[in-house]
C-alpha positions, 0 to 999 in steps of 0.5 A: 401789736407783735409779740416777739420770741423771747429765745431769739430777740436780741434787739430787733428792727421795727420799721416795717409793718409784717405780712405773712411771707412766702420762699422765693425770689425771682433772680435774673440776669440784665444784659446792661452796658456799666463798663464805668460803674464795673470799674469802680467796684474793681477798684473797691474790691482791689482795696479800696473798699477798706480791705487792707485795715479791716483786720484793725477792725475787730468785729465787736467794734465794726457791730458798735459801730453800726449800732451807734451810727444805724437809724434803724428802730431797734426793740429791747429785748425781753429777759431771757430764759438761762439756756436762751442767755448762755446762748446770747453770752456765746455769741457776745464772747466770740465777738470780743474775741476778736479784740485780741486779733482773734480769728473770725472764722473760729467766731462762727463755729458750733461751740462744743455741746451746741445745738446747730439750729438753735445756733443759726437761729440766733445768729440769724437774728443776729445777722438780720439786726446788722443788715438792717442797721447797715442798710439804715445808714444809706436808706436815705441816700438810696431814696434819693438815687432815682436812676441808680436804685430805680431796680433793685440791683446788684451791678450791672449784670443781675436784678433782683425781683420780689415775691412773697406768694401773698401779694406778690404772687410773681416775679416782681419788678420795683425799686431798691428801695422798696424790695429791701423794705419788703426784705426786711418785713419778710425776714422780720416776719419769719423770726417773729414767727414761732412755728419757724423760730420756736419760742418754747422751751424744748420746742423742736425746730421744724422740719423745714427750718433750714430750707426758709432760713436759707432763702433768709441768707440768700435775700440777706446777701442781697442787702450787701451786694446793693450797699458795695455795688451803689451806695460805697461811696456813701459808706467811705464818706462815713469812714464805714468802709472797713466796719462794713468789710467786717461785718460782711466778712463774718456773715460770709463766714457763717454761710460757708461754715454751714453752707447756707447760700449757693455760690451762684448766688454769691457771684454779684460779690465773689471778688470780695469775698474771694479776697476774705479767704487769701491766707494773711 
């Protein structure tokens, strides 16, 4: 039985057996020619994916959709301290602000008087839960797509290899379902580690906190990249494309605000990301 931090556990994905992690994942480019799939993605990123309608989908509404429809098993959070409740309520307030047409870019900014690492830590749990729930809606599809999901990829140019430094000491090719299962397990272990995400009131974040958190965001991005490139038809069949775009946009705005992922690692969805920053 694992005990999770009261400080960060707003809700938690419990479908995975946890193991001790390391930091790096290999990425290599694949020289496969798949013009049809690439053209499909261009069409999706050009508006078919719901970007034209996403302004009508609030962040609060989008996350409520995934909470209702996601298949991840969530652990009820324990009682939070007064300070922890304040951070939690601040995040909830920023989400609700979008109901009135609030700017999603403003919701990711560090509130006055809030500790930067604390803000990033609590939001990291939020984004982890979102990625887990969103993938939960296509996980069966991922298992059934033997051909397109036989490797963990994001289009024809990018394949991701798994390395955890423990069981997989070298970058290892594996199927998308296996890779994402290990990714979510690894990320969950990071969050549950009090040495990385401090539990005790007044405890300081470790020196390597930001470095490890950046790896977490880089890996979580890969879940979105795989979903957009391979499972977007499934998302559309659920009528969830605008909800996906809103959650991904929120994720990207947070990444950009705190410089958490290198631009080169965002390339598989760069055209879609560029649309998020076009003035309305």
